[in-house]
RODREN-340960 format. One record per residue (C-alpha): residue number from 1; residue in one letter; x, y, z. Coordinates in steps of 0.2 Angstrom, whole numbers, always signed. Layout:
REM RODREN-340960
nr, rest, x, y, z
NUM, a, X, Y, Z
...
***
This chain:
REM RODREN-340960
nr, rest, x, y, z
1, f, +231, +281, +413
2, i, +246, +291, +409
3, t, +248, +309, +411
4, n, +249, +317, +394
5, s, +263, +329, +399
6, q, +275, +340, +389
7, e, +288, +327, +393
8, y, +277, +312, +389
9, k, +274, +321, +372
10, t, +291, +323, +369
11, s, +297, +305, +373
12, n, +296, +290, +361
13, l, +281, +283, +371
14, p, +267, +290, +361
15, s, +273, +280, +346
16, i, +276, +264, +356
17, l, +260, +265, +366
18, n, +242, +264, +359
19, t, +233, +278, +369
20, t, +219, +290, +367
21, t, +220, +307, +375
22, l, +206, +312, +386
23, v, +200, +329, +384
24, k, +199, +339, +401
25, n, +181, +341, +402
26, l, +167, +334, +414
27, e, +171, +315, +409
28, y, +189, +318, +413
29, f, +185, +324, +431
30, d, +172, +310, +432
31, i, +186, +297, +427
32, w, +199, +306, +439
33, e, +187, +307, +454
34, t, +183, +288, +452
35, a, +201, +284, +453
36, a, +205, +295, +466
37, l, +190, +288, +477
38, k, +198, +270, +474
39, f, +215, +277, +480
40, i, +208, +286, +495
41, h, +198, +270, +500
42, e, +216, +262, +500
43, i, +224, +275, +511
44, k, +211, +274, +524
45, k, +215, +256, +524
46, y, +232, +256, +527
47, r, +237, +274, +534
48, k, +233, +284, +551
49, p, +225, +300, +553
50, k, +238, +315, +549
51, s, +248, +304, +539
52, v, +246, +309, +521
53, i, +255, +325, +516
54, l, +246, +334, +500
55, h, +259, +347, +492
56, r, +247, +360, +485
57, a, +258, +367, +470
58, y, +252, +377, +458
59, w, +258, +383, +440
60, k, +267, +400, +440
61, r, +263, +414, +430
62, s, +282, +420, +427
63, y, +299, +414, +426
64, f, +318, +419, +428
65, d, +329, +418, +412
66, s, +346, +414, +414
67, n, +352, +431, +419
68, r, +338, +431, +433
69, e, +327, +443, +424
70, v, +308, +441, +426
71, h, +297, +436, +411
72, p, +278, +431, +410
73, f, +275, +414, +402
74, s, +266, +417, +385
75, d, +250, +406, +389
76, q, +242, +414, +405
77, e, +226, +408, +401
78, n, +232, +389, +400
79, i, +240, +392, +417
80, e, +224, +400, +425
81, i, +214, +384, +418
82, n, +227, +371, +426
83, n, +228, +380, +442
84, k, +208, +379, +443
85, r, +210, +361, +439
86, l, +224, +357, +452
87, e, +213, +367, +466
88, r, +198, +356, +461
89, m, +207, +341, +463
90, y, +216, +346, +479
91, t, +199, +350, +486
92, f, +192, +334, +482
93, i, +206, +325, +490
94, e, +205, +334, +506
95, r, +186, +333, +507
96, n, +187, +315, +505
97, l, +201, +311, +517
98, p, +196, +322, +532
99, g, +208, +319, +546
100, f, +222, +312, +535
101, i, +228, +326, +526
102, i, +242, +339, +531
103, p, +244, +350, +516
104, i, +259, +361, +511
105, k, +255, +376, +502
106, l, +269, +388, +501
107, k, +267, +408, +499
108, d, +263, +412, +479
109, d, +278, +423, +479
110, y, +289, +411, +470
111, i, +292, +409, +450
112, a, +298, +395, +438
113, d, +316, +395, +432
114, s, +322, +394, +416
115, t, +338, +385, +421
116, h, +329, +371, +431
117, k, +337, +354, +427
118, w, +321, +348, +417
119, g, +319, +364, +408
120, l, +308, +379, +408
121, s, +289, +375, +413
122, p, +276, +383, +425
123, f, +279, +368, +437
124, h, +299, +369, +437
125, y, +301, +381, +452
126, e, +315, +392, +457
127, k, +327, +385, +469
128, h, +320, +394, +484
129, y, +304, +387, +482
130, y, +311, +369, +485
131, e, +322, +374, +499
132, d, +306, +381, +508
133, f, +296, +366, +504
134, a, +310, +354, +511
135, k, +309, +366, +526
136, e, +290, +363, +529
137, f, +290, +345, +525
138, k, +305, +342, +538
139, k, +294, +351, +551
140, i, +279, +339, +548
141, t, +290, +322, +547
142, r, +299, +326, +564
***
């Protein structure tokens, strides 16, 4: 399986690879959960409790432009749908890997940044997000 991200769509991979896009419906989650359970099984074999960091990151509803002015993304409904999917996935992992997970979820007051090195996207955050994430990560890994 390959994530059907915007980056994938704009690359030359779709013309090279013979793929079918999965619709994100109940079948999609069944496939995802089956794969996640296999991954979780492997983690349980090789990792100790409290050794898996789960970065609970969500799509942002607004972004800074190059002048640091804040604007909402145009597709708020898609952002909400994707955040609900992410919440379902994060919860599934935590529920099926009890005792192993150390979650990192930063406050919801960060936004995306149009000057991000990989371009504007609801999950390409402002610089402070990454700095604060690094601080949290360092606290855990010390």
